[in-house]
C-alpha positions in Angstrom: 6.8 15.3 -3.3 6.1 18.9 -2.7 2.1 18.2 -3.0 2.6 15.0 -0.4 4.6 17.4 1.9 1.7 20.0 1.9 -0.6 17.2 2.5 1.2 16.1 5.7 1.7 19.6 6.9 -2.0 20.6 6.1 -3.7 17.2 7.5 -1.9 16.1 10.9 -4.1 13.1 10.6 -2.9 12.0 7.1 0.5 12.4 8.8 -0.5 10.2 11.6 -1.5 7.4 9.4 1.7 7.4 7.0 3.8 6.8 10.3 1.5 4.0 11.3 1.5 2.5 7.7 5.4 2.7 7.8 5.4 1.2 11.2 3.2 -1.6 10.1 5.5 -2.2 7.3 8.6 -2.3 9.3 6.8 -4.5 11.9 6.1 -7.4 9.0 9.7 -8.2 8.8 9.3 -9.8 12.1 5.9 -11.0 12.2 3.9 -11.8 8.9 4.6 -14.7 6.3 8.2 -14.6 5.2 9.3 -16.4 2.3 10.6 -20.0 3.7 14.2 -21.4 2.4 14.6 -18.1 1.1 18.0 -16.1 2.0 16.8 -12.7 1.3 16.2 -11.3 4.5 19.7 -12.8 5.7 21.3 -11.3 2.7 19.8 -7.6 3.6 20.7 -8.2 7.4 17.3 -8.5 8.3 17.0 -11.9 9.6 16.9 -11.1 13.3 14.1 -9.1 13.3 11.7 -12.8 12.9 13.1 -14.5 16.3 14.1 -13.4 19.9 14.2 -9.9 20.9 13.9 -8.7 16.9 10.7 -10.6 16.9 9.2 -8.8 20.1 10.4 -5.4 18.9 8.9 -6.4 15.5 5.4 -7.3 16.8 5.5 -3.9 19.2 6.3 -1.5 16.3 3.6 -3.4 14.0 0.8 -3.1 16.5 1.7 0.6 17.3 1.5 1.2 13.5 -2.1 -0.4 13.4 -3.0 1.9 16.4 -1.9 4.9 14.8 -3.7 3.8 11.5 -7.1 3.4 13.4 -6.7 6.4 15.3 -6.0 8.5 12.1 -8.7 6.9 10.2 -11.3 7.3 13.2 -10.4 10.7 13.5 -10.6 11.7 10.0 -14.3 10.2 9.8 -15.6 11.8 12.9 -14.4 15.0 11.2 -16.4 14.9 8.2 -15.7 17.9 6.5 -12.0 18.8 8.1 -10.3 16.7 4.8 -11.0 17.7 1.3 -12.2 14.9 -1.3 -9.0 15.3 -3.3 -6.8 15.2 0.3 -8.7 12.1 1.4 -8.0 10.2 -2.0 -4.4 11.3 -1.7 -4.4 9.8 1.8 -5.4 6.4 0.8 -2.4 6.5 -1.6 0.2 7.8 0.7 -1.2 5.1 3.5 -1.0 2.3 0.8 2.5 3.1 -0.6 4.9 1.8 2.4 2.5 -1.5 2.7 3.6 -2.2 -0.8 7.0 -3.2 0.3 5.3 -5.2 3.5 6.4 -9.2 3.9 2.9 -10.8 3.3 1.0 -9.9 6.0 -2.5 -11.8 7.8 -2.6 -14.3 4.9 -0.4 -16.8 2.8 -2.5 -16.4 -0.2 -0.5 -14.6 -2.7 2.5 -17.6 -2.3 -0.9 -19.8 -3.2 -1.5 -17.3 -6.4 2.3 -17.9 -7.1 2.3 -21.5 -6.6 -1.0 -22.1 -8.9 0.5 -20.1 -11.3 3.5 -22.2 -11.1 1.8 -25.1 -11.9 -0.1 -23.7 -15.0 3.5 -22.0 -16.2 5.1 -25.5 -16.0 2.6 -27.3 -18.2 0.2 -28.7 -15.7 -3.3 -28.0 -15.1 -4.0 -25.8 -11.6 -7.6 -27.1 -12.3 -6.6 -30.5 -11.7 -2.8 -30.4 -10.2 -2.4 -28.5 -7.0 0.5 -26.9 -6.6 2.5 -29.7 -4.6 3.3 -31.0 -8.4 6.0 -28.1 -8.7 8.0 -28.5 -5.3 10.3 -25.5 -4.4 10.3 -22.0 -2.5 6.9 -21.0 -3.6 5.4 -24.4 -2.5 7.4 -24.2 0.7 6.1 -20.7 1.6 2.4 -21.3 1.2 0.2 -22.7 3.5 0.5 -26.5 3.5 -3.0 -27.2 3.6 -3.4 -25.8 -0.1 -0.5 -27.4 -1.8 -2.3 -30.3 -2.8 -5.4 -28.5 -3.7 -6.5 -27.6 -7.0 -7.3 -23.7 -7.7 -10.5 -22.0 -7.7 -9.8 -18.7 -9.2 -11.2 -17.8 -12.6 -9.5 -18.0 -15.9 -8.7 -14.3 -16.2 -7.1 -14.2 -12.7 -4.8 -17.2 -13.4 -3.7 -15.6 -16.6 -2.6 -12.8 -14.6 -0.7 -14.6 -12.3 0.6 -17.0 -15.1 2.3 -13.7 -16.4 3.4 -12.9 -13.1 5.2 -16.1 -12.6 6.8 -16.1 -16.0 8.8 -12.8 -15.1 9.5 -13.9 -11.5 10.0 -17.8 -11.9 10.9 -19.2 -8.5 12.0 -16.0 -6.8 9.3 -15.3 -4.3 10.1 -11.9 -3.2 9.9 -10.9 -6.7 6.8 -12.8 -7.3 5.0 -11.1 -4.4 6.2 -7.6 -5.4 5.2 -8.3 -9.1 2.0 -9.2 -8.0 1.2 -6.1 -5.8 2.2 -4.0 -8.7 -0.2 -5.7 -11.2 -3.2 -5.6 -8.4 -2.7 -2.1 -7.6 -4.6 -1.0 -10.5 -7.7 -2.0 -8.7 -7.1 0.8 -5.8 -6.7 3.8 -8.4 -9.7 2.1 -10.3 -11.4 2.2 -7.1 -10.2 5.8 -6.3 -12.2 6.8 -9.5 -15.3 4.9 -9.2 -16.1 5.4 -5.3 -16.6 9.4 -5.9 -18.5 8.8 -8.8 -21.2 6.0 -7.3 -21.6 8.2 -4.5 -22.3 11.2 -6.5 -24.7 9.6 -8.7 -26.8 9.0 -5.3 -25.9 12.1 -3.9 -24.1 10.4 -1.2 -20.7 11.8 0.4 -17.8 11.1 -1.7 -15.6 11.9 1.1 -17.2 9.3 3.5 -17.6 6.9 0.6 -13.6 7.2 0.0 -13.1 7.1 4.0 -15.3 3.8 4.4 -14.2 1.7 1.2 -10.5 2.5 0.7 -8.9 4.5 3.8 -10.1 1.5 6.4 -7.0 0.2 8.1 -8.3 -3.4 7.7 -8.9 -3.1 4.2 -6.2 -1.5 3.4 -3.4 -3.7 5.4 -5.1 -6.6 4.2 -5.3 -5.6 0.6 -1.9 -4.0 -0.1 0.1 -5.7 2.5 -1.7 -9.1 2.1 -1.6 -8.5 -0.9 -5.1 -10.1 -2.3 -6.6 -10.3 -5.5 -9.4 -8.4 -3.9 -7.3 -5.2 -4.8 -8.0 -5.4 -8.1 -11.7 -7.0 -7.9 -12.9 -4.1 -6.1 -11.6 -1.7 -8.5 -13.0 -3.4 -11.6 -16.4 -4.0 -9.5 -17.1 -0.7 -8.6 -15.7 0.9 -12.1 -18.5 -1.5 -14.0 -21.3 -0.1 -11.5 -20.2 3.1 -11.9 -20.6 3.2 -15.9 -23.7 1.1 -15.6 -25.4 4.0 -13.2 -23.9 6.4 -15.6 -25.7 5.0 -18.5 -23.1 3.0 -20.4 -24.7 -0.1 -19.7 -22.8 -2.4 -21.9 -19.4 -1.2 -21.0 -20.3 -1.4 -17.6 -21.2 -5.4 -18.4 -18.2 -5.8 -20.1 -16.1 -4.6 -17.0 -18.3 -6.7 -14.8 -17.7 -9.5 -16.8 -14.0 -8.8 -16.2 -15.0 -9.0 -12.7 -16.6 -12.3 -13.0 -13.7 -13.3 -14.6 -11.2 -12.4 -11.6 -13.5 -14.0 -9.3 -17.1 -15.6 -9.8 -18.7 -14.2 -6.7 -18.7 -11.0 -8.5 -21.8 -12.5 -10.7 -23.9 -11.5 -7.8 -24.2 -7.9 -9.1 -25.0 -8.7 -12.5 -28.5 -9.3 -12.5 -29.4 -6.0 -10.8 -28.1 -4.3 -13.9 -31.6 -5.4 -15.5 -33.4 -3.1 -13.1 -31.0 -0.1 -13.6 -30.9 -0.4 -17.3 -34.7 -0.5 -17.6 -35.2 2.2 -15.0 -33.1 4.2 -17.1 -35.1 3.5 -20.0 -38.0 4.4 -18.4 -37.0 8.0 -17.7 -36.8 8.5 -21.7 -39.8 6.6 -23.1 -42.3 3.9 -22.5 -40.9 0.5 -21.6 -42.1 -2.6 -24.0 -41.9 -6.0 -23.9 -39.2 -6.0 -26.5 -36.6 -3.7 -24.1 -37.6 -6.0 -21.4 -36.2 -9.3 -23.6 -33.5 -7.2 -25.1 -32.5 -5.7 -21.5 -32.5 -9.5 -19.9 -30.3 -10.9 -22.5 -27.8 -8.4 -23.0 -27.3 -8.6 -19.4 -26.7 -12.0 -19.3 -24.9 -12.3 -23.0 -22.1 -9.8 -22.5 -20.6 -10.9 -19.2 -21.0 -14.6 -20.2 -19.2 -13.7 -23.3 -16.5 -11.6 -21.5 -16.0 -15.0 -19.0 -16.0 -17.2 -22.2 -13.2 -15.2 -24.0 -10.9 -15.7 -20.8 -11.9 -19.2 -20.6 -10.8 -19.7 -24.3 -7.5 -17.7 -23.7 -6.4 -19.9 -20.7 -7.6 -23.0 -22.7 -8.7 -25.1 -19.4 -12.5 -25.0 -19.7 -14.5 -25.2 -16.4 -12.0 -26.9 -14.4 -12.0 -24.0 -11.5 -15.5 -25.3 -10.2 -13.3 -28.3 -9.1 -11.3 -25.9 -6.6 -14.4 -24.0 -5.3 -15.1 -26.8 -3.0 -11.8 -26.3 -1.1 -13.3 -23.2 0.3 -15.1 -25.6 2.7 -11.9 -26.4 4.4 -11.8 -22.6 5.8 -13.3 -23.1 9.2 -13.7 -19.8 11.3 -16.9 -18.5 12.9 -17.3 -15.3 10.7 -20.4 -16.8 8.7 -23.7 -17.7 9.7 -23.7 -21.6 9.0 -20.0 -21.7 10.2 -21.0 -19.9 13.5 -24.2 -22.0 13.9 -22.2 -25.1 13.8 -20.0 -24.4 16.3 -22.9 -23.3 18.7 -24.8 -26.6 18.2 -21.6 -28.5 18.5 -21.0 -26.6 21.9 -24.5 -26.7 23.4 -24.8 -30.5 22.4 -21.5 -31.5 24.0 -22.9 -32.7 27.4 -25.2 -34.7 25.9 -23.8 -36.0 22.6 -20.4 -35.5 21.1 -20.9 -34.3 17.4 -18.0 -33.9 14.9 -17.7 -30.4 13.9 -17.6 -31.6 10.5 -20.9 -33.5 10.4 -22.7 -30.5 11.8 -21.0 -28.1 9.6 -22.1 -30.4 6.5 -25.8 -29.8 7.6 -25.3 -25.9 8.2 -23.7 -25.2 5.3 -25.9 -26.8 3.3 -29.0 -25.2 4.7 -27.0 -21.9 4.6 -26.6 -22.2 0.7 -30.1 -23.1 0.2 -31.0 -19.9 2.3 -28.7 -17.9 0.3 -29.9 -19.0 -3.1 -33.7 -18.0 -2.1 -32.7 -14.8 -0.8 -30.8 -13.8 -3.6 -33.8 -14.2 -5.7 -36.0 -12.6 -3.4 -33.5 -9.6 -3.2 -33.2 -9.4 -6.7 -36.9 -9.2 -7.2 -37.2 -6.2 -4.7 -34.8 -4.4 -6.4 -37.0 -3.7 -9.6 -38.6 -0.6 -8.6 -35.9 1.9 -10.0 -32.0 1.9 -9.7 -31.8 3.2 -6.1 -33.7 0.2 -4.8 -31.8 -1.9 -7.5 -28.3 -0.4 -6.0 -29.6 -1.1 -2.2 -30.6 -4.7 -2.8 -27.7 -5.3 -4.6 -25.4 -4.4 -1.4 -27.9 -6.5 0.5 -27.3 -9.1 -1.8 -23.4 -9.2 -1.5 -23.6 -8.8 2.4 -25.8 -11.9 2.4 -23.4 -14.1 0.3 -20.5 -12.9 2.9 -22.7 -13.9 6.1 -24.0 -17.3 4.6 -21.4 -18.6 2.5 -19.2 -21.4 4.0 -16.3 -19.1 4.8 -15.7 -15.4 5.0 -12.2 -13.5 5.3 -11.8 -9.9 6.1 -11.1 -8.7 2.7 -14.0 -10.1 1.1 -15.9 -7.1 2.4 -14.5 -4.8 -0.1 -17.2 -6.9 -2.4 -20.0 -4.8 -0.4 -17.9 -1.6 0.9 -17.2 -0.2 -3.0 -21.0 -0.3 -3.5 -22.7 0.8 -0.8 -20.7 4.1 -1.1 -23.7 4.7 -3.0 -25.7 5.5 0.3 -24.2 7.8 3.4 -24.5 5.3 6.2 -25.9 6.7 9.7 -23.6 7.2 12.3 -24.5 3.8 14.1 -23.5 2.0 10.6 -20.6 3.7 10.6 -19.8 2.7 14.4 -20.6 -0.8 13.4 -17.9 -0.8 10.4 -15.5 0.5 13.0 -16.1 -1.9 15.7 -16.0 -4.7 13.0 -12.8 -3.5 11.4 -10.8 -3.3 14.7 -12.0 -6.8 16.1 -11.1 -8.3 12.7 -8.0 -6.7 12.6 -6.9 -8.1 16.3 -8.6 -11.7 16.0 -6.7 -12.3 12.8 -3.1 -12.2 13.3 -0.4 -11.3 11.1 1.2 -14.8 10.8 -2.1 -16.1 9.8 -3.5 -17.4 13.0 -6.9 -16.5 14.5 -7.4 -15.6 18.4 -11.0 -16.2 18.3 -11.1 -19.1 20.4 -9.1 -17.4 23.1 -12.0 -15.6 25.3 -9.5 -12.7 27.0 -8.0 -11.8 23.4 -11.5 -11.8 21.9 -13.0 -9.7 24.8 -10.1 -7.3 24.6 -10.4 -7.3 20.8 -14.3 -6.1 21.1 -13.3 -3.9 23.9 -11.1 -2.1 21.7 -13.5 -1.8 18.8 -16.0 -0.2 20.9 -13.7 2.3 22.0 -13.0 3.3 18.6 -16.7 3.2 17.8 -17.1 5.7 20.3 -14.2 7.7 19.5 -16.1 8.3 16.0 -18.7 10.1 17.7 -17.2 11.7 20.8 -13.8 13.2 21.2 -11.4 11.7 23.9 -14.2 9.3 25.2 -11.8 8.0 28.3 -11.2 11.9 29.0 -7.7 11.3 29.1 -7.1 15.1 28.5 -8.9 15.9 31.7 -6.3 13.2 33.5 -3.5 15.1 32.0 -4.8 18.7 32.7 -4.8 17.1 36.6 -1.6 15.8 36.3 0.1 19.1 35.0 -2.0 20.8 38.1 -4.6 22.6 36.0 -7.5 20.4 37.3 
């Protein structure tokens, strides 16, 4: 406790962000996705926070908390040498701690995790049967669009989820807390791996932690959500760190675990070939036999890990059934979906095209482009491990912008890898703008403000203000205005 007190005394921005995190947590009890048909909040005397004046006050507290966290994050990022690496790591944990007790915020995905696990625990096949097969408070709490759909999650994640439900049963609050506990090791793994990835390439370890883990957008979504990406990002980063450190087989085992949690992680695996071969070239001349062996091991080790979890779950490759349901998510944050919106809008005076018809075309084109681009990026990374890492990051980013749908917490897939490079100021500013805009447009009750012009413009304006603040203190010159009011101008 004394070390935390010392941290907060020595680093005021850490204390400011902690205050914001506490406020965000408190605000979620009035604004976020409260479990339905559950009397827990009423029994605790907290139900009035969710309606009337209580809800209004909760909203004020929540957004004040978000503002304080963003301010603290930007200030820490601006003064790059003001906080030590150890203090930055401790700040990540200090900011995350209150969010462990938040009501699921910005998304109801955690209820879907529990619902699909309940299907499995009840003897059904979640890859063929939706959560609606097991009615109860869990299904009542989840977004109803997913109630009849099958699970898209990989076997390791489903085994993890079944373990949670086996302990908590139909107690939704207990299930949410248990899920956070089993996902939190991902945050600890990322705290271990991110500095090692940065050090390997001579990048700033502290900037890497600031970008990937202290970002309020990702921290609130991952911990407050909570989302499986919290575990995935740690496993993904740890696998990459092991490979870069020369422990190629061990790293591939860990990356196989990442794929077994979410198949998207498989995008990074092929790049291990180039990293491994580059390490061999530094020791001796690489032969054709070496190349064949590296290619075979890179394919076989993750596949064996995935197969082991598939056998343990005993449901085969049914998870493929659920992947198609991602198409139900329609938001304009990927290029194919944005293109469909623009085409339908531009053509509307001349032809009334159904958006779903246009989406079918643009998403197909996007998938083809993505496939070709991934092969191209993989081939471009063959020069050495630095090139492999750079094009690995571009490949993951390509998936994010070209797949049918993307959500804010998906960006952890790339942020824990791009820490290998110290980003220039303009790139960090782009990250700040995007983070603030997405924090505002995705609302705590799982709604989206993108289609409201005023709110969208306000979000962009605030994002730009935060980005300018990353380079320059007090861009609005409020200190000068205060001095005038005090008679010192």
